[in-house]
C-alpha positions as CSV (number, residue, x, y, z in Angstrom):
1,X,-13.5,7.9,-19.8
2,X,-11.8,7.2,-16.5
3,X,-9.3,9.4,-14.7
4,X,-5.8,9.8,-16.3
5,X,-4.0,7.7,-13.6
6,X,-6.5,4.8,-14.3
7,X,-5.7,4.9,-18.0
8,X,-2.0,5.1,-17.2
9,X,-2.3,2.1,-14.9
10,X,-4.0,0.1,-17.7
11,X,-1.2,0.9,-20.2
12,X,1.3,-0.1,-17.5
13,X,-0.4,-3.4,-17.0
14,X,-0.5,-4.0,-20.8
15,X,3.2,-3.2,-21.0
16,X,4.0,-5.6,-18.1
17,X,2.0,-8.3,-19.9
18,X,4.6,-8.2,-22.8
19,X,7.1,-9.8,-20.4
20,X,4.8,-12.4,-19.1
21,X,4.1,-13.7,-22.7
22,X,7.8,-14.0,-23.5
23,X,7.8,-12.0,-26.7
24,X,11.1,-11.5,-28.7
25,X,13.8,-9.5,-27.0
26,X,13.3,-6.2,-28.8
27,X,9.6,-6.2,-27.7
28,X,10.5,-7.1,-24.2
29,X,13.0,-4.2,-24.0
30,X,10.4,-1.8,-25.4
31,X,7.9,-3.1,-22.9
32,X,10.3,-2.6,-20.0
33,X,11.0,0.9,-21.0
34,X,7.4,1.8,-21.4
35,X,6.4,0.1,-18.2
36,X,9.0,2.0,-16.2
37,X,8.0,5.3,-17.7
38,X,4.4,4.7,-17.1
39,X,5.1,3.6,-13.5
40,X,7.0,6.9,-12.9
41,X,4.1,8.9,-14.3
42,X,1.5,7.0,-12.4
43,X,3.2,7.3,-9.0
44,X,4.0,10.9,-9.5
45,X,0.2,11.4,-9.3
46,X,-0.5,9.1,-6.3
47,X,-3.2,10.9,-4.3
48,X,-2.7,11.6,-0.6
49,X,-3.5,8.6,1.7
50,X,-6.3,9.1,4.2
51,X,-5.1,10.5,7.5
52,X,-1.6,11.6,6.3
53,X,0.2,14.1,4.2
54,X,0.5,13.7,0.4
55,X,3.3,11.3,-0.4
56,X,5.3,11.9,-3.6
57,X,7.2,9.1,-5.3
58,X,10.6,9.6,-6.7
59,X,10.7,10.0,-10.6
60,X,13.4,8.5,-12.7
61,X,15.6,11.4,-13.9
62,X,15.9,11.8,-17.7
63,X,19.6,10.8,-17.5
64,X,18.8,7.5,-15.7
65,X,18.0,4.8,-18.4
66,X,15.6,2.0,-17.8
67,X,17.2,-1.2,-16.6
68,X,17.8,-3.5,-19.5
69,X,18.9,-6.6,-17.7
70,X,21.5,-7.3,-15.1
71,X,22.0,-9.8,-12.3
72,X,18.4,-9.7,-11.2
73,X,15.6,-11.2,-13.3
74,X,13.1,-8.6,-14.5
75,X,10.2,-9.6,-12.2
76,X,12.5,-9.6,-9.2
77,X,13.8,-6.1,-10.2
78,X,10.3,-4.8,-10.4
79,X,9.3,-6.3,-7.1
80,X,12.4,-4.8,-5.4
81,X,11.5,-1.4,-7.0
82,X,7.9,-1.6,-5.7
83,X,9.2,-2.5,-2.2
84,X,11.6,0.5,-2.1
85,X,8.8,2.8,-3.5
86,X,6.4,1.6,-0.8
87,X,9.1,2.2,1.9
88,X,9.6,5.8,0.7
89,X,5.8,6.4,0.6
90,X,5.3,5.0,4.1
91,X,8.2,7.1,5.5
92,X,6.9,10.2,3.9
93,X,3.4,9.5,5.3
94,X,4.8,9.1,8.8
95,X,4.4,5.3,9.3
96,X,6.4,3.2,11.7
97,X,10.1,3.7,10.8
98,X,11.0,0.4,12.4
99,X,9.4,-1.4,9.4
100,X,11.8,-2.8,6.8
101,X,11.3,-2.4,3.0
102,X,10.5,-6.1,2.7
103,X,7.7,-5.6,5.3
104,X,5.7,-3.4,3.0
105,X,3.2,-5.0,0.5
106,X,0.8,-3.7,-2.1
107,X,-2.8,-3.7,-1.2
108,X,-6.1,-2.3,-2.5
109,X,-6.1,0.4,0.1
110,X,-5.9,3.5,-2.1
111,X,-8.2,5.1,-4.7
112,X,-8.6,2.8,-7.7
113,X,-7.0,-0.1,-5.8
114,X,-3.6,1.3,-6.2
115,X,-2.7,2.3,-2.6
116,X,0.1,1.0,-0.5
117,X,-0.7,-1.1,2.6
118,X,1.7,-2.1,5.4
119,X,2.2,-5.5,6.9
120,X,4.5,-5.3,9.9
121,X,7.1,-7.9,10.8
122,X,7.6,-6.6,14.2
123,X,11.0,-6.4,15.9
124,X,11.5,-8.8,18.8
125,X,10.1,-7.7,22.1
126,X,8.2,-4.6,20.9
127,X,4.8,-6.0,21.6
128,X,3.5,-6.0,18.0
129,X,0.8,-8.2,16.7
130,X,1.6,-11.5,14.9
131,X,-0.1,-11.7,11.5
132,X,-3.2,-13.8,11.4
133,X,-2.6,-17.4,10.8
134,X,0.9,-17.3,12.3
135,X,1.9,-18.7,15.7
136,X,3.7,-16.3,18.0
137,X,7.4,-16.9,18.6
138,X,9.6,-16.1,21.6
139,X,10.9,-12.7,20.7
140,X,13.0,-11.6,23.7
141,X,14.1,-12.5,27.2
142,X,15.1,-10.0,29.9
143,X,16.8,-10.9,33.2
144,X,15.9,-8.5,36.0
145,X,17.9,-9.0,39.2
146,X,16.1,-7.7,42.2
147,X,17.3,-6.7,45.7
148,X,14.5,-7.1,48.3
149,X,15.4,-6.1,51.8
150,X,14.0,-8.0,54.8
151,X,12.5,-6.4,57.9
152,X,14.5,-8.8,60.1
153,X,17.2,-11.3,59.5
154,X,16.1,-14.9,58.8
155,X,18.7,-17.5,59.9
156,X,19.1,-21.2,59.8
157,X,22.1,-23.6,59.9
158,X,23.1,-22.9,56.3
159,X,22.4,-19.2,55.8
160,X,21.6,-15.9,57.5
161,X,19.7,-13.5,55.2
162,X,18.8,-9.9,55.4
163,X,17.7,-9.6,51.8
164,X,16.6,-11.7,48.9
165,X,18.2,-11.6,45.4
166,X,15.7,-13.1,43.0
167,X,16.2,-12.9,39.3
168,X,13.0,-12.1,37.4
169,X,12.7,-13.3,33.8
170,X,10.6,-11.2,31.5
171,X,9.7,-13.1,28.2
172,X,7.9,-11.4,25.3
173,X,6.2,-13.2,22.4
174,X,5.9,-11.7,19.0
175,X,2.1,-11.2,19.5
176,X,2.9,-8.7,22.3
177,X,2.1,-11.1,25.2
178,X,4.5,-10.8,28.2
179,X,5.2,-13.4,30.8
180,X,7.2,-13.4,34.0
181,X,9.2,-16.1,35.8
182,X,11.5,-16.2,38.7
183,X,14.9,-17.8,39.4
184,X,16.0,-17.8,43.1
185,X,19.3,-19.8,43.2
186,X,20.6,-21.1,46.5
187,X,24.0,-23.0,46.4
188,X,23.1,-25.3,49.3
189,X,19.9,-26.4,47.5
190,X,20.8,-26.8,43.8
191,X,24.5,-25.8,43.6
192,X,23.6,-22.7,41.6
193,X,24.8,-19.2,42.3
194,X,23.4,-15.9,41.2
195,X,26.2,-15.7,38.6
196,X,25.8,-19.2,37.3
197,X,22.0,-18.9,37.1
198,X,22.3,-15.6,35.2
199,X,24.8,-17.1,32.8
200,X,22.5,-20.0,32.1
201,X,19.5,-17.7,31.5
202,X,21.6,-15.4,29.2
203,X,23.2,-18.2,27.3
204,X,22.1,-21.8,26.8
205,X,18.6,-21.5,28.1
206,X,17.9,-18.4,26.0
207,X,19.3,-20.1,22.9
208,X,17.0,-23.1,23.3
209,X,13.8,-21.0,23.2
210,X,14.4,-17.7,21.4
211,X,12.7,-17.7,18.0
212,X,10.8,-20.8,18.7
213,X,7.0,-21.0,18.0
214,X,4.7,-21.1,21.0
215,X,1.3,-22.6,20.1
216,X,-0.5,-21.7,23.3
217,X,-0.1,-23.5,26.6
218,X,0.2,-26.9,25.0
219,X,2.9,-25.7,22.7
220,X,4.7,-24.0,25.6
221,X,4.7,-27.3,27.5
222,X,6.1,-29.2,24.5
223,X,8.8,-26.5,24.2
224,X,9.7,-26.8,27.9
225,X,9.9,-30.6,27.8
226,X,12.1,-30.4,24.7
227,X,14.4,-27.9,26.4
228,X,14.5,-30.0,29.5
229,X,15.6,-33.0,27.6
230,X,18.3,-31.1,25.8
231,X,19.7,-28.9,28.6
232,X,19.7,-27.8,32.1
233,X,16.6,-28.7,34.1
234,X,18.6,-31.3,36.0
235,X,21.8,-29.3,36.2
236,X,20.3,-25.8,36.8
237,X,16.8,-26.3,38.1
238,X,16.5,-22.7,39.6
239,X,17.4,-21.0,36.3
240,X,15.3,-23.4,34.3
241,X,12.4,-22.6,36.6
242,X,12.7,-18.9,35.7
243,X,12.4,-19.6,32.0
244,X,9.6,-22.2,32.4
245,X,7.4,-19.9,34.4
246,X,7.9,-17.0,32.1
247,X,7.1,-19.1,29.1
248,X,3.9,-20.6,30.6
249,X,2.8,-17.2,31.9
250,X,3.2,-15.6,28.4
251,X,1.6,-18.5,26.6
252,X,-1.4,-18.5,29.0
253,X,-1.9,-14.7,28.7
254,X,-1.6,-15.0,24.9
255,X,-4.2,-17.7,24.8
256,X,-6.4,-16.4,27.6
257,X,-6.1,-19.5,29.7
258,X,-4.7,-20.3,33.2
259,X,-1.6,-22.4,33.7
260,X,-3.7,-24.9,35.6
261,X,-4.9,-26.2,32.2
262,X,-1.5,-27.9,31.8
263,X,-1.3,-29.1,35.4
264,X,-4.4,-31.3,35.3
265,X,-7.0,-28.6,36.0
266,X,-7.8,-26.7,39.1
267,X,-9.7,-28.7,41.8
268,X,-10.2,-25.9,44.3
269,X,-10.3,-22.1,44.3
270,X,-9.3,-21.6,48.0
271,X,-6.2,-23.0,49.6
272,X,-5.3,-23.6,53.3
273,X,-1.9,-22.4,54.6
274,X,-1.7,-23.8,58.1
275,X,2.1,-23.6,58.5
276,X,4.4,-20.9,60.0
277,X,8.2,-21.1,59.9
278,X,10.4,-19.7,62.6
279,X,14.1,-19.2,62.0
280,X,16.8,-18.7,64.7
281,X,15.9,-15.8,67.0
282,X,16.2,-14.9,70.7
283,X,13.9,-16.7,73.1
284,X,11.8,-13.5,73.7
285,X,11.3,-13.0,69.9
286,X,10.5,-16.6,69.4
287,X,7.8,-16.5,72.2
288,X,6.2,-13.5,70.4
289,X,6.3,-15.3,67.0
290,X,4.7,-18.4,68.4
291,X,1.9,-16.5,70.1
292,X,1.2,-14.6,66.9
293,X,1.2,-17.9,64.9
294,X,-1.3,-19.4,67.3
295,X,-3.5,-16.3,67.2
296,X,-3.6,-16.3,63.4
297,X,-4.8,-19.9,63.4
298,X,-1.6,-21.8,62.4
299,X,-2.1,-25.5,62.6
300,X,1.6,-26.4,62.1
301,X,4.8,-24.6,63.1
302,X,8.3,-25.4,61.7
303,X,11.1,-24.6,64.0
304,X,14.8,-24.3,62.8
305,X,17.2,-26.4,64.9
306,X,20.9,-27.3,64.9
307,X,22.3,-25.4,67.8
308,X,23.1,-26.2,71.4
309,X,19.9,-24.7,72.7
310,X,17.6,-26.9,70.6
311,X,16.0,-28.7,73.6
312,X,15.1,-25.4,75.3
313,X,13.6,-23.9,72.1
314,X,11.5,-26.9,71.3
315,X,10.2,-27.0,74.9
316,X,9.3,-23.3,74.6
317,X,7.4,-24.0,71.4
318,X,5.4,-26.7,73.1
319,X,4.7,-24.5,76.1
320,X,3.3,-21.7,73.9
321,X,1.6,-23.8,71.3
322,X,0.3,-26.7,73.3
323,X,0.0,-30.2,71.8
324,X,-2.9,-29.5,69.5
325,X,-0.6,-27.8,66.9
326,X,1.8,-29.9,64.8
327,X,5.5,-29.2,65.4
328,X,8.2,-29.9,62.8
329,X,12.0,-29.4,63.4
330,X,14.3,-28.5,60.5
331,X,18.0,-29.0,61.0
332,X,19.0,-28.0,57.4
333,X,21.7,-30.7,57.4
334,X,23.3,-29.6,60.7
335,X,24.0,-33.1,62.1
336,X,25.8,-36.2,61.3
337,X,23.7,-39.4,61.2
338,X,24.8,-40.3,64.7
339,X,24.1,-36.8,66.1
340,X,20.7,-36.7,64.4
341,X,19.7,-40.0,66.0
342,X,20.7,-38.8,69.5
343,X,19.1,-35.4,69.1
344,X,15.8,-36.7,67.7
345,X,15.5,-39.3,70.5
346,X,15.9,-36.5,73.0
347,X,13.2,-34.5,71.3
348,X,10.7,-37.3,70.8
349,X,8.8,-36.6,74.0
350,X,7.6,-33.3,72.5
351,X,5.6,-35.1,69.9
352,X,7.3,-34.1,66.7
353,X,5.3,-34.4,63.4
354,X,8.5,-34.7,61.3
355,X,12.2,-33.9,61.3
356,X,13.4,-32.2,58.1
357,X,16.8,-32.7,56.6
358,X,18.7,-33.9,59.7
359,X,21.9,-34.7,57.8
360,X,23.9,-33.1,55.0
361,X,22.5,-32.9,51.5
362,X,24.6,-35.6,49.9
363,X,24.5,-38.0,52.8
364,X,21.6,-40.1,51.5
365,X,22.8,-43.3,53.3
366,X,23.0,-41.3,56.5
367,X,19.4,-40.1,56.0
368,X,18.3,-43.6,55.5
369,X,20.0,-44.7,58.7
370,X,18.3,-41.9,60.7
371,X,15.0,-43.0,59.4
372,X,15.6,-46.6,60.5
373,X,16.8,-45.7,64.0
374,X,14.7,-42.7,65.0
375,X,11.0,-42.8,65.6
376,X,10.2,-39.4,64.1
377,X,9.2,-39.3,60.4
378,X,12.0,-38.0,58.2
379,X,11.5,-35.3,55.5
380,X,14.0,-34.6,52.7
381,X,14.6,-31.1,51.5
382,X,18.1,-30.1,50.5
383,X,18.7,-33.7,49.3
384,X,15.9,-33.3,46.7
385,X,15.7,-31.0,43.8
386,X,15.8,-33.2,40.6
387,X,14.2,-36.4,39.4
388,X,17.6,-38.2,39.8
389,X,17.6,-37.1,43.5
390,X,14.1,-38.5,44.0
391,X,15.0,-41.8,42.5
392,X,18.1,-42.1,44.7
393,X,16.0,-41.3,47.8
394,X,13.5,-44.0,46.8
395,X,16.2,-46.5,46.2
396,X,17.7,-46.0,49.7
397,X,14.4,-45.8,51.5
398,X,15.7,-42.6,53.0
399,X,12.6,-40.6,54.0
400,X,8.9,-40.5,54.7
401,X,8.2,-37.1,53.3
402,X,9.5,-34.8,50.6
403,X,9.6,-31.0,50.8
404,X,8.9,-29.8,47.2
405,X,9.5,-26.2,46.2
406,X,8.8,-24.9,42.7
407,X,11.9,-22.7,42.7
408,X,14.3,-25.5,43.6
409,X,12.7,-28.4,41.6
410,X,13.0,-26.9,38.1
411,X,9.5,-25.3,37.7
412,X,5.9,-26.3,37.8
413,X,6.0,-29.3,35.5
414,X,9.0,-30.9,37.2
415,X,7.5,-30.3,40.7
416,X,4.2,-31.8,39.6
417,X,6.1,-34.8,38.2
418,X,7.9,-35.3,41.6
419,X,4.6,-35.0,43.5
420,X,3.1,-37.7,41.3
421,X,6.1,-39.9,41.7
422,X,5.9,-39.5,45.5
423,X,2.3,-40.5,45.4
424,X,3.1,-43.6,43.4
425,X,5.6,-44.7,46.0
426,X,3.6,-43.8,49.1
427,X,5.8,-40.8,50.1
428,X,4.1,-37.8,51.6
429,X,4.7,-34.3,50.1
430,X,4.8,-30.8,51.4
431,X,4.7,-27.8,49.2
432,X,7.3,-25.3,50.6
433,X,8.6,-21.9,49.7
434,X,12.0,-20.3,49.3
435,X,12.8,-17.6,51.8
436,X,12.4,-14.2,50.1
437,X,10.7,-15.5,46.9
438,X,8.4,-13.0,45.2
439,X,4.7,-13.5,44.3
440,X,5.7,-15.0,41.0
441,X,6.9,-18.2,42.6
442,X,4.1,-17.8,45.2
443,X,1.5,-17.7,42.4
444,X,3.1,-20.8,40.8
445,X,2.9,-22.7,44.0
446,X,-0.8,-21.7,44.5
447,X,-1.7,-22.9,41.0
448,X,0.1,-26.2,41.6
449,X,-1.6,-26.7,45.0
450,X,-5.0,-26.0,43.4
451,X,-4.4,-28.9,40.9
452,X,-2.7,-31.4,43.2
453,X,-4.6,-32.3,46.3
454,X,-2.2,-34.7,47.9
455,X,0.1,-32.2,49.7
456,X,0.1,-32.8,53.4
457,X,0.4,-29.1,54.1
458,X,1.3,-25.8,52.3
459,X,3.9,-23.3,53.6
460,X,4.2,-19.6,53.1
461,X,6.4,-17.0,54.6
462,X,3.8,-14.3,55.1
463,X,3.9,-10.6,54.2
464,X,5.9,-9.5,57.3
465,X,9.4,-10.5,56.1
466,X,10.0,-8.6,52.9
467,X,10.0,-4.8,52.5
468,X,8.6,-4.9,49.0
469,X,7.2,-7.3,46.4
470,X,6.5,-6.3,42.8
471,X,3.8,-8.9,42.6
472,X,0.3,-8.7,44.0
473,X,-1.5,-11.9,45.1
474,X,-4.7,-12.5,47.1
475,X,-3.6,-12.2,50.7
476,X,-3.4,-15.1,53.2
477,X,-6.0,-14.4,55.8
478,X,-6.6,-16.6,58.8
479,X,-4.5,-19.3,57.1
480,X,-6.5,-19.3,53.9
481,X,-5.9,-17.7,50.4
482,X,-7.6,-17.7,47.0
483,X,-6.0,-19.1,44.0
484,X,-5.0,-16.3,41.6
485,X,-7.6,-16.1,38.8
486,X,-6.9,-15.0,35.3
487,X,-4.7,-16.1,32.4
488,X,-1.1,-17.4,32.8
489,X,0.0,-17.5,36.4
490,X,-2.8,-15.0,37.3
491,X,-0.8,-12.5,39.3
492,X,-0.8,-8.7,39.0
493,X,2.6,-6.9,38.6
494,X,3.2,-3.5,40.0
495,X,5.6,-1.8,37.5
496,X,6.5,1.0,39.8
497,X,7.7,-1.4,42.6
498,X,9.5,-3.5,40.0
499,X,11.4,-0.5,38.8
500,X,12.3,0.5,42.4
501,X,13.6,-3.0,43.2
502,X,15.3,-3.9,39.9
503,X,19.0,-3.4,38.9
504,X,19.9,-2.8,35.3
505,X,18.2,-5.6,33.2
506,X,19.9,-7.8,30.7
507,X,18.0,-8.2,27.4
508,X,18.5,-11.1,25.0
509,X,16.6,-10.9,21.7
510,X,16.1,-13.3,18.9
């Protein structure tokens, strides 16, 4: 003869069977009463679970009659009672208090198959495992504004900066995977401010992806394209970039695949970074910068122009660099079309490789005029951040080159689309950087450069400018750097540095 609780379980199952066979009402009532009494007796003797203290179930007091009907059906009432009982057992045994009663299910875990198992529906952003067979969903988004000081001021016609204010985006999936993106809004590039970018990240962009399924990198790409079609990639490309990178990074880490798998596949493991960029600085400092650039093996130098001493500064650059290193001037929209034509004609004797953004951002007709009347090839930068901008530049025949930057063009997928469009129309492309960007945007740029071989040159700002970066990447040495290897964007995050640089984060949960 089996143990007493096994016999009691058999009698309880027999009593429950009365209800399943729909016997007359008096027998159903008798069966309910017997079943509840037997359940109370059975669970008063539930043995201790392995690894935890003995859990004692609540008995029905003598004064509490068995339920004889009510708003719930009998089977729903019994299911609810089982769930509540499982919750009490789990709490007494010290299980995760974050689990809800509906998260507990019966299993064959205990002696005689009558134990209580737990199936967790984890709260958003707490890094818990998605049940097998279920796809992870976007559980939470956090915006972490950073303040990264510079070692020296970086100046051009449109801005003078002594620090960078990137906004990191931390995105968690329900399977525990975490991805990071970066939004670095610049009003003169995309019209976005720090406040508007944060509002977009907190509101409409978060609403588009929170709670949505992410079936690996391909699912992340589909979700990104859906969000882009419905919302803000054209209006808020910097903010959209932050969400896109975080989503791709999280999906790649969840699946164990690099983001290059959705960018056409990596074609090279090592990248060449020949370019150095010089902002406005005194002549003595510029001379030192140029000598150091030549010593490090730079093959191209970009020099900011747009001031009265442009001729002297370009002459100094050629005197230090010689003519075997390419020289690009960048006016950041400082001139009118007429001024640009005159200035560039005066500088032509120094053998310029290109002139970047000679006129204001919105003066596409003026840009086209400069291209027609000046001999130096013209590159668009501030005039180009979206697909609509690109089509307008093509329609006007406004430039020979595009300066693409992941942070201003709406993310990796949009930047790649612009690069392919440029290739289709015979326009050269440069992959640039935003001054003060962290290694998150840097890693994204490297992954794109590894997949798209048509960039004329790659730019980087070097490690000397910023006084801290929470992201670690393979260093640029002698103008060469490795592509980050590993899932997602491939970078390594230093949590201590991140905490030191971050302000109070904003958390948006599903």
